[in-house]
Structure formats: C-alpha cells, structure tokens
C-alpha positions as CSV (number, residue, x, y, z in Angstrom):
1,M,66.4,130.7,60.7
2,K,63.1,128.9,61.1
3,Q,59.5,130.1,61.1
4,G,57.1,128.4,63.5
5,I,53.9,128.7,65.5
6,F,54.5,128.8,69.2
7,E,51.9,128.4,72.0
8,I,51.9,130.9,74.9
9,V,52.5,128.9,78.1
10,E,53.1,131.7,80.6
11,N,53.3,135.5,80.5
12,I,53.9,137.1,83.8
13,P,55.2,140.5,85.1
14,L,58.7,140.5,86.7
15,T,58.6,144.3,87.5
16,D,56.1,147.1,86.6
17,N,56.9,146.9,82.9
18,V,59.2,143.9,82.4
19,F,57.5,140.6,81.5
20,R,58.6,136.9,81.1
21,M,56.9,134.9,78.4
22,V,57.3,131.2,78.0
23,L,56.4,129.7,74.6
24,R,56.2,126.1,73.4
25,G,57.3,125.2,69.9
26,D,60.2,124.1,67.7
27,T,63.4,125.6,69.2
28,S,65.8,123.6,67.1
29,A,67.1,126.6,65.2
30,I,68.3,128.3,68.4
31,T,71.9,127.1,68.6
32,A,73.8,129.7,70.7
33,P,73.1,132.1,73.6
34,G,72.8,135.7,72.4
35,Q,70.5,134.9,69.4
36,F,67.1,136.4,69.2
37,V,63.6,135.7,67.9
38,N,61.3,137.9,65.8
39,I,57.6,137.8,66.7
40,L,54.7,138.7,64.5
41,L,51.8,140.5,66.2
42,D,48.3,141.1,65.0
43,G,47.8,144.4,63.3
44,L,51.5,145.3,63.2
45,F,53.6,145.2,60.0
46,L,57.0,144.8,61.5
47,R,57.9,141.9,63.8
48,R,59.3,142.6,67.3
49,P,62.9,141.3,67.9
50,I,63.3,139.8,71.4
51,S,66.5,138.2,72.8
52,V,66.4,134.6,74.0
53,C,66.6,134.2,77.8
54,D,66.4,130.4,78.0
55,V,65.7,127.2,76.0
56,Q,64.7,123.9,77.5
57,D,63.6,121.2,75.0
58,D,60.5,122.7,73.3
59,L,60.2,125.7,75.8
60,L,61.4,129.1,74.8
61,T,61.7,131.8,77.5
62,I,61.9,135.5,76.5
63,I,61.9,138.6,78.7
64,Y,60.8,141.9,77.3
65,K,60.0,145.5,78.5
66,A,56.6,146.9,77.6
67,V,57.6,150.2,76.1
68,G,55.9,150.5,72.7
69,K,52.7,149.4,71.0
70,G,54.0,145.9,70.2
71,T,55.4,145.0,73.5
72,R,52.5,146.5,75.3
73,Q,50.2,144.3,73.2
74,M,52.4,141.3,74.1
75,S,52.1,142.1,77.8
76,Q,48.3,141.6,77.6
77,M,48.5,138.1,76.1
78,T,47.5,135.3,78.5
79,A,47.0,132.5,75.9
80,G,47.1,131.9,72.2
81,K,49.7,131.3,69.5
82,L,52.4,133.4,68.0
83,D,54.2,133.3,64.6
84,V,57.9,133.4,65.5
85,L,61.1,133.4,63.5
86,T,63.8,131.6,65.6
87,G,67.6,131.2,65.3
88,L,68.3,134.8,64.3
89,G,71.7,136.5,64.9
90,N,75.1,135.0,65.5
91,G,75.1,134.6,69.3
92,Y,78.1,134.5,71.6
93,D,81.3,132.4,71.0
94,L,82.0,130.5,74.2
95,S,85.4,129.3,73.2
96,A,87.3,132.5,74.2
97,A,85.8,132.7,77.8
98,G,88.8,131.4,79.7
99,D,88.4,130.0,83.3
100,R,86.7,133.0,84.9
101,P,84.5,135.0,82.6
102,V,82.3,137.9,83.7
103,L,78.8,138.4,82.2
104,I,77.4,141.9,82.3
105,G,73.7,142.7,81.7
106,G,72.1,146.1,81.8
107,G,68.2,146.3,82.0
108,V,66.7,144.3,79.2
109,G,70.2,143.2,78.3
110,V,70.1,140.9,81.3
111,P,68.0,138.0,79.7
112,P,70.6,136.7,77.2
113,M,73.1,136.5,80.0
114,Y,71.1,133.7,81.6
115,L,71.3,131.1,78.9
116,L,75.0,132.1,78.4
117,A,75.7,131.5,82.1
118,K,74.1,128.1,81.9
119,E,76.2,127.1,78.9
120,L,79.4,128.4,80.4
121,I,78.7,126.6,83.7
122,G,78.2,123.4,81.7
123,Q,81.7,123.8,80.3
124,G,83.1,124.0,83.8
125,R,83.8,127.8,83.8
126,E,83.7,129.9,87.0
127,V,81.1,132.4,86.0
128,Q,80.6,135.9,87.6
129,V,77.6,138.0,86.8
130,I,77.0,141.8,87.0
131,L,73.4,143.0,86.6
132,G,72.8,146.8,86.2
133,F,69.6,148.7,86.8
134,N,68.6,152.3,87.6
135,T,66.8,151.5,90.9
136,K,65.7,148.7,93.1
137,S,62.2,148.4,91.6
138,E,63.7,147.5,88.3
139,V,65.8,144.6,89.5
140,F,64.9,141.2,88.1
141,Y,66.4,137.7,87.7
142,E,68.9,138.1,90.6
143,A,67.5,135.0,92.3
144,E,67.5,133.0,89.1
145,F,71.2,133.6,88.4
146,K,72.0,132.8,92.0
147,A,70.1,129.5,91.7
148,L,72.6,128.6,88.9
149,G,75.4,128.8,91.5
150,V,77.2,131.8,90.0
151,S,78.5,134.9,91.8
152,V,76.0,137.8,91.3
153,T,76.6,141.5,91.8
154,V,73.7,143.9,91.4
155,T,74.3,147.6,90.7
156,T,71.7,150.4,90.8
157,V,72.5,154.0,89.7
158,D,70.6,155.5,92.6
159,G,72.1,153.2,95.2
160,S,68.8,151.9,96.4
161,Y,70.0,148.2,96.0
162,G,73.3,146.5,95.7
163,V,76.4,148.5,94.6
164,K,75.7,152.1,94.0
165,G,76.7,153.2,90.5
166,F,77.1,151.6,87.1
167,V,78.2,148.1,86.1
168,T,81.7,149.5,85.5
169,D,81.9,150.4,89.2
170,A,81.5,146.7,90.0
171,L,83.7,145.5,87.1
172,K,86.8,147.5,88.3
173,D,87.1,145.3,91.5
174,M,86.8,142.0,89.7
175,E,89.4,139.6,88.3
176,Y,88.2,138.0,85.1
177,T,89.6,136.2,82.0
178,Y,87.0,137.5,79.4
179,F,83.8,139.5,79.4
180,Y,80.4,139.1,77.7
181,T,77.8,141.9,77.8
182,C,74.4,143.1,76.5
183,G,72.7,146.4,77.2
184,P,72.2,149.9,76.0
185,E,75.0,151.4,73.9
186,P,76.3,153.9,76.5
187,M,76.8,151.0,78.9
188,L,78.6,149.0,76.2
189,K,80.9,151.9,75.4
190,A,81.7,152.4,79.1
191,I,82.6,148.7,79.4
192,Y,84.7,148.9,76.3
193,G,86.8,151.6,78.0
194,A,86.9,150.0,81.4
195,S,87.5,146.4,80.6
196,T,91.0,144.9,80.9
197,T,90.5,141.9,78.6
198,S,88.9,141.1,75.3
199,G,85.2,140.4,75.2
200,Q,82.0,140.3,73.2
201,M,79.2,142.8,73.1
202,S,75.6,142.4,72.0
203,F,74.1,145.5,70.4
204,E,70.5,146.7,70.5
205,K,69.3,148.3,67.2
206,R,66.0,149.0,65.5
207,M,65.4,146.3,62.9
208,G,63.2,146.2,59.9
209,C,63.3,142.6,58.7
210,G,65.5,141.0,61.4
211,F,67.4,138.7,59.0
212,G,69.7,140.9,56.9
213,A,67.6,141.8,53.9
214,C,66.8,145.5,54.5
215,M,70.2,146.7,55.7
216,G,68.4,149.0,58.1
217,C,70.4,148.1,61.2
218,S,73.9,148.4,59.7
219,C,76.8,149.7,61.8
220,K,80.5,150.4,60.9
221,T,83.3,148.1,62.1
222,I,87.0,147.9,61.3
223,T,86.2,145.5,58.5
224,G,83.3,147.5,57.0
225,Y,79.6,147.7,57.6
226,K,77.9,144.9,59.4
227,R,74.2,144.2,60.0
228,I,73.3,143.9,63.6
229,C,70.6,141.4,62.9
230,K,72.7,139.1,60.7
231,E,76.5,139.5,61.4
232,G,75.5,140.6,64.9
233,P,74.0,141.3,67.4
234,V,77.2,140.0,69.0
235,M,80.5,141.6,68.1
236,R,84.0,141.3,69.4
237,K,85.5,144.2,71.3
238,E,88.4,144.6,68.8
239,E,86.1,145.1,65.8
240,I,83.9,147.9,67.2
241,L,84.3,151.5,65.9
242,W,82.5,153.9,68.2
243,E,80.8,157.0,66.6
244,N,81.5,160.3,68.4
C-alpha cells in the first residue's frame, strides 16, 4: 500500500451516472489486476474504494458510479488533486487461467476486467468477455474491450441490447478453461452455480479503512473469516461459503 497525491487528468461521463476518471501519479504499488484504490474526498471522513480499470505508466484509470455523496462529489471534479491509497487488495491470480479464460463483469464490476484482459492477452491467452447490464443505456466499455481484440458478449436483463437475460445465459453457451468475475453478489452466486470450471470472484463490500485494520468487511470462508479489503477482494470459487 502506498499513499500519494494524484492529479486529475480527465473525468468524463460514460453513461448517465457512470464516469471515467484518469489520474496521474505514482502507480508503482498497483501490481495486479483486481486491486483497488481508496480516495480521500474533502469533507468526508471515510475514503471511497474504487477498483482499478487500467494502469499505463503514471496514469491510473478508474470507473465509478455516482450513487452516493462521495461519488457524486467525484463526478463534479474537472481538475485538482486527490489523496489516494494505491495497491490495496490481493488482485487476480493469472496463473490458473488456462488457454481460454472467460471474464465476466456486471455493472461497475466491468472495469477491473479491462486490465485483467490486457494482462491475459499479454500472456498469449484467448480471452472471452461477458459484460452484463440491466438495459442498453447502461452499457459501457464494449468498444474498449473489442479494441483489445477479445471476443465480447453483452447481456441486458430487458433484452434492449445484446443477449437478453443475465450473464449466466451467455456463459452456458461458452467453452472456457477458467473464469474471472466481478459484480454484485447475486450475480457472483449465480455464476458460482452455473460455472463448469474453477474461477476467481471479486466481491464488493462496504469498507471502513480499506486496508484490514477495522475488520468491518469480513466474510466467512472455508478457512475462517477473511477481510474483503485485505485477503480479498478476490477469492477462489472453492473457498467461498454463501450465506442463505
């Protein structure tokens, strides 16, 4: 974990309430796709955890949904500097991917799949991507994934764009060696039941400190309680215990 001051380079809307922010600063602590950063905002006590979408040299790209006070405040920023903790969380393990992994992102779980796709492509893997949304107006980053040269399937719950239904409706027709996913917990649970291989899941959880001190984001696994912000957010399929 490293604390640093980042300059806002860009902050633009991708949909009505989803924004992409590019920051310039020391990104050296970010070592794996699936990690997150924790951003300090003026007037707010708790930092806001945001997943890493991309890293290129000293440029950090994050994508966030403006749903609460903090993220709405972020959406109004056009310039300035931010105090950012980087290199948080354990990220994805790429070694288990096999030849043809599938990456599944739902809503704001889409961004970390982008850096993961880039890393897997760099290793010579044949990457497939499923992006899940509720409706056409919420779809983002389809073109960016296609520009990487990967196979992209978009699903919408209402059928207004792409495959009608959930990400699992697209997953059932695919051949894959391993899966990686990030998104809301009901989606992760559905993928857990529908997947035919092992995989890794990134969990979303309310966090207090973001680096394991407060124990506020703990969850139960087969080996005991783990902190989403420290031992997670990525966990292997086999260690997850679902609460009824």
